[in-house]
C-alpha positions in Angstrom: 0.0 0.0 0.0 1.4 3.4 -0.9 1.7 6.2 1.6 2.3 10.0 1.1 6.0 10.9 0.9 8.0 13.1 3.1 6.9 16.2 1.2 3.2 15.4 1.3 1.0 18.1 2.8 -2.6 18.8 3.7 -5.4 16.6 5.0 -4.1 13.5 3.2 -0.8 13.6 5.1 -2.4 14.5 8.4 -4.9 11.7 8.2 -2.3 9.0 7.8 -0.9 7.2 10.9 2.9 7.3 11.0 4.8 4.6 9.3 6.7 2.3 11.7 9.9 0.9 10.3 11.6 -1.7 12.5 15.2 -2.7 12.9 15.4 -5.5 10.3 13.6 -3.4 7.6 16.0 -0.5 8.2 18.9 -2.9 7.8 17.5 -4.0 4.5 16.8 -0.5 3.2 20.0 1.4 4.2 23.1 0.9 2.1 26.5 2.6 2.4 26.8 3.2 -1.4 23.7 5.4 -1.2 24.2 6.9 2.3 27.9 8.0 2.0 27.5 10.5 -0.9 24.4 12.0 0.6 26.0 12.3 4.0 29.1 13.8 2.6 27.0 16.5 0.9 25.1 17.1 4.2 28.3 17.5 6.2 29.5 20.1 3.7 26.1 21.9 4.0 26.3 21.9 7.8 29.7 23.6 7.8 28.4 26.4 5.6 26.0 27.4 8.5 23.3 28.5 6.1 20.1 28.5 8.2 18.0 28.7 5.1 19.3 25.3 4.1 19.9 23.5 7.4 19.2 24.1 11.1 20.7 21.8 13.8 21.3 22.7 17.4 23.8 20.9 19.6 22.4 17.7 21.1 20.6 18.3 24.4 20.9 15.7 27.2 19.1 14.9 30.4 21.1 12.8 33.0 19.7 9.5 34.1 21.8 9.4 37.3 20.2 6.3 38.8 21.1 4.2 35.7 24.5 5.9 34.8 23.1 7.2 31.6 21.7 10.1 29.6 18.6 10.8 27.5 19.3 12.9 24.4 17.4 14.7 21.7 19.0 15.5 18.3 16.7 17.5 16.1 17.4 18.8 12.5 15.5 20.6 9.8 16.7 20.5 6.2 14.4 23.0 4.4 15.4 22.3 0.8 14.9 18.6 1.3 11.7 19.0 3.3 13.1 16.9 6.2 12.2 17.6 9.8 13.2 15.0 12.3 14.6 14.3 15.7 16.4 11.3 17.2 15.6 10.4 20.8 18.2 8.2 22.4 19.4 6.8 25.7 23.1 6.1 26.1 24.9 4.6 29.1 28.2 4.1 30.8 28.1 0.3 31.1 30.3 -1.8 33.2 32.7 -4.2 31.5 30.9 -7.4 30.7 27.4 -5.8 30.8 24.9 -7.4 28.4 22.7 -4.3 28.3 22.9 -2.0 25.2 25.0 1.1 25.4 22.7 3.0 23.1 19.0 2.8 22.3 17.5 5.2 19.7 14.4 6.0 17.7 14.1 8.5 14.9 10.9 10.5 14.5 10.1 12.1 11.1 7.6 15.0 10.8 5.9 16.9 8.0 7.4 20.3 8.3 4.3 22.1 7.0 1.5 20.3 8.9 3.5 19.1 11.9 2.2 15.6 11.8 4.5 12.6 12.5 5.2 10.7 9.3 7.5 7.9 10.4 8.8 6.2 13.5 12.1 4.5 12.6 14.2 2.2 14.7 17.4 4.2 15.4 20.0 1.4 16.0 21.0 0.7 12.4 20.8 4.4 11.5 23.1 5.4 14.4 25.6 2.7 13.6 25.7 3.2 9.8 25.7 7.0 9.7 28.4 7.2 12.3 30.6 4.7 10.4 29.8 6.5 7.2 31.0 9.9 8.7 34.2 8.2 9.9 34.8 6.7 6.4 34.3 10.1 4.9 36.9 11.6 7.3 39.3 8.8 6.2 38.6 9.6 2.5 40.0 13.1 3.1 42.5 12.6 5.9 43.8 9.0 5.8 47.4 8.7 4.3 47.5 7.8 0.7 48.2 4.1 0.1 46.9 3.1 3.5 47.3 -0.7 4.1 46.5 -1.4 7.8 43.3 -0.7 9.6 43.0 -1.1 13.4 39.7 -1.2 15.2 39.6 -0.8 19.0 36.3 -2.3 20.3 34.1 -5.1 19.1 30.5 -3.8 19.6 27.9 -2.6 17.1 29.9 0.4 16.1 33.0 -1.7 15.5 31.0 -3.9 13.1 29.5 -0.9 11.2 33.0 0.7 10.9 34.5 -2.6 9.6 31.7 -2.8 7.0 32.0 0.9 5.9 35.8 1.0 5.8 36.2 -2.3 4.0 33.5 -1.4 1.5 35.0 2.0 0.8 38.8 1.1 1.0 41.1 -1.8 0.4 43.4 -2.8 3.3 46.0 -5.5 3.3 45.4 -6.1 7.0 42.6 -5.4 9.5 43.4 -5.8 13.2 40.9 -5.7 16.1 41.4 -5.3 19.9 38.9 -5.9 22.7 39.3 -6.2 26.4 39.1 -10.0 26.0 40.7 -12.0 23.3 37.5 -14.1 23.1 35.5 -11.0 22.0 38.1 -10.1 19.4 38.2 -13.6 17.9 34.4 -13.7 17.9 34.3 -10.4 16.1 36.7 -11.8 13.5 34.5 -14.8 12.9 31.3 -12.7 12.6 32.6 -10.5 9.8 33.8 -13.5 7.7 36.9 -11.6 6.6 40.6 -11.8 7.4 40.9 -10.1 10.8 43.8 -10.3 13.2 42.8 -10.5 16.9 45.3 -8.6 19.0 46.1 -9.0 22.7 46.9 -5.3 23.4 46.0 -1.9 22.0 49.7 -1.3 21.3 49.9 -4.5 19.2 46.7 -3.5 17.3 47.8 0.0 16.4 51.5 -0.4 15.8 52.2 0.8 12.2 48.5 1.2 11.4 47.5 3.8 8.9 43.9 4.2 10.1 42.7 3.6 13.6 39.1 3.5 14.7 38.3 3.9 18.4 34.8 2.6 19.3 35.1 1.6 22.9 33.1 2.1 26.1 36.1 3.6 27.8 36.0 6.7 29.9 39.8 6.8 30.3 42.4 6.9 27.5 43.1 3.6 25.8 45.0 4.9 22.8 48.3 6.6 23.5 50.2 8.9 21.2 53.5 7.0 21.6 52.0 4.0 19.9 50.6 5.8 16.9 52.5 5.9 13.6 53.2 9.5 12.5 50.8 10.4 9.7 48.1 7.9 10.8 44.5 8.9 10.8 42.3 8.3 13.9 38.5 8.2 13.9 37.6 8.7 17.5 34.0 7.7 18.0 33.5 6.8 21.7 33.8 9.0 24.8 30.9 11.3 24.0 30.8 13.1 27.3 32.9 16.1 28.6 34.7 13.9 31.2 35.1 10.7 29.1 38.1 10.0 27.0 39.6 7.4 24.6 42.8 9.3 23.5 45.6 10.7 25.6 47.0 14.2 25.7 50.1 13.3 23.7 48.1 12.1 20.7 45.6 15.0 20.9 48.3 17.6 21.0 50.5 16.0 18.3 47.6 15.6 15.9 45.6 18.0 13.7 42.1 17.7 15.1 39.0 17.7 13.0 35.4 17.2 14.1 31.9 16.7 12.7 30.8 19.8 14.6 33.0 22.3 16.3 30.3 23.3 18.8 29.6 19.6 19.6 33.3 18.8 20.1 34.0 21.8 22.4 30.9 21.1 24.5 30.7 17.3 24.7 34.0 15.7 23.7 36.2 14.9 26.7 39.2 14.2 24.3 39.0 17.8 23.1 38.0 19.5 26.3 40.3 17.8 28.8 43.4 18.0 26.5 42.8 21.7 25.9 43.4 21.4 22.1 41.7 23.4 19.4 39.6 21.9 16.7 41.4 22.8 13.5 38.4 22.4 11.2 35.2 20.5 10.7 35.2 17.7 8.1 32.6 19.7 6.2 35.2 22.5 5.9 37.5 20.1 4.2 34.7 18.8 1.9 33.9 22.4 1.0 37.6 23.2 0.3 37.7 26.0 2.8 40.2 24.2 5.1 43.1 21.9 4.1 43.3 18.2 4.7 46.6 17.4 6.3 47.1 13.9 5.1 50.9 14.1 5.7 50.3 14.7 9.5 48.8 12.7 12.2 45.1 13.5 12.2 42.2 12.9 14.6 38.5 13.1 13.5 36.4 13.5 16.7 32.9 12.2 15.9 30.0 13.1 18.2 27.2 12.4 15.8 24.8 15.0 14.5 21.1 15.3 13.9 21.7 16.1 10.2 23.3 12.6 9.9 20.1 11.0 11.3 18.0 13.2 9.0 19.8 12.2 5.9 19.6 8.6 6.9 16.0 8.7 7.9 15.0 10.3 4.6 16.9 7.7 2.6 15.2 4.9 4.6 11.7 6.4 4.3 12.1 7.1 0.6 13.3 3.5 0.0 10.4 2.2 2.1 7.8 4.3 0.2 9.2 3.2 -3.1 8.9 -0.5 -2.0 5.4 0.0 -0.6 4.2 1.7 -3.8 4.9 -1.4 -5.8 2.8 -3.7 -3.6 
């Protein structure tokens, strides 16, 4: 059965109940080959700060002190695309070995003219894939030419999405993975079905690596500058609170630091705030050609995640769903 699209208006749109798109359907509909170019364009648009094209505030959070977590809201409005949405999420500082999820998310899509809700979309796949896509875009511009070795620190959902995005977009001779237990690292290797080297220490995993992805639950530094090859690119994804860290001061101060959002990094990223470094540029500035990409230097891309990334992903999922439904 067909449904009105994201740009539908009037009584027809308001009378329709919102579409509900669950996890498995999102996983079938969202593909990196379609997401990455759209997200790259959106990151460039964000860095232009043209409110006629895109409005996105910094994520707002509410502490869940009893459960060591936070409730967040990440709205975005893309006027030219007609996309109005927000992601609602809970994220937690889990103990090592916890089986509870670190992040739970739902994306709500609205009609910007009428204000009615058009879609409720499971946010787990969107969060994982758009985050990995942003990291892969940073590597496209900042990773050293001829990169051969990828190291992934962490073995959770984000580790898997980053493995998929990086190996789809680039060719590596070796992929290494580290987890706090070797069993987890070996299980990760089996799950991806590719050639992955399980490492016993972070130092072993990152030694000589050209690209390093940190997707851990750590609140203290796990990656130290003395282990990182000069000229390597680091996509730092974990540690999304002002007092949480994954990278040490040596690495942060030696690297050229980029971010998805300067405001987000300076208000939420402990790696940036606690090291006292300045954000050299947003990745959107590099995409737009207004700031240089220092491939020859050690670089860090600090990713906090942005509402516009969710908006682009949600539109793509909804459009794909609508196209499929129209053919039934």
